[in-house]
C-alpha positions in Angstrom: 161.4 107.9 115.4 160.9 110.8 112.7 163.0 113.0 110.7 161.4 116.1 110.1 157.3 116.2 110.8 156.6 112.8 109.6 157.4 109.4 110.8 160.0 107.0 109.7 158.5 104.0 111.8 155.5 104.3 114.2 154.1 101.4 116.5 151.4 101.7 118.8 149.0 98.9 120.1 151.2 96.3 119.3 151.7 96.9 115.7 153.1 99.1 113.5 151.1 102.2 112.1 152.6 103.3 109.0 149.5 105.5 107.0 151.9 108.7 107.8 155.3 107.3 107.1 157.7 109.7 105.3 157.2 108.5 102.2 160.9 108.5 102.0 161.7 105.3 104.4 158.8 103.1 103.3 159.7 99.8 103.4 163.0 100.5 104.6 162.6 100.3 108.2 161.4 97.8 111.3 161.5 97.4 114.5 163.2 93.9 116.8 159.2 93.1 117.6 160.4 90.6 119.9 162.7 93.0 122.2 159.9 95.7 122.7 158.7 94.5 126.0 162.4 93.9 127.0 162.3 97.4 126.6 164.3 97.6 123.1 162.6 100.1 120.7 165.7 100.0 118.5 164.9 100.7 114.8 166.5 99.2 112.2 167.1 101.5 108.8 168.0 98.9 105.4 169.0 100.8 102.2 170.6 103.4 104.0 171.4 106.6 101.6 173.2 109.6 101.5 169.5 111.5 101.7 168.8 109.5 105.4 171.6 111.5 107.3 170.5 113.9 109.7 168.8 114.7 113.3 165.9 111.9 114.2 164.0 112.1 117.1 162.7 108.8 119.4 160.0 108.9 121.3 158.3 105.9 123.6 155.6 106.4 125.5 155.1 103.6 128.4 153.1 102.7 131.9 156.1 104.3 133.2 156.4 107.6 131.9 157.6 109.6 128.3 160.9 109.6 127.1 162.7 111.5 124.2 166.2 110.9 122.9 167.4 112.9 119.5 169.9 110.6 117.3 172.6 112.2 114.8 173.6 109.7 111.2 175.9 110.1 109.7 176.0 108.4 106.2 179.7 108.5 104.9 178.8 107.2 101.4 176.3 104.5 99.9 177.3 101.0 100.3 175.3 97.7 100.1 175.7 97.0 104.0 172.9 97.5 107.0 173.3 100.3 109.2 171.4 99.6 113.2 171.3 102.4 115.0 170.1 101.8 118.5 168.9 103.7 121.2 167.8 101.5 124.2 165.6 103.6 126.3 164.4 102.5 129.6 
């Protein structure tokens, strides 16, 4: 998933690939790895900030093909609540 040109989170070859991760998201993203084999590539973003608001691109590539989806994240205010943004691509 990307915000701008840098990845928010990248997963390939059964592991996280975070070397090029956007620094603003370091330590705040994770996937539900036990769900990936079921087609669930949902990303969890923790400690959501007002600055996180915007459009995100989710790209998946499997043996069945490639898919792209966009998610618009709106942040009303900062709280201590966790927010999950799911996009089940199949």
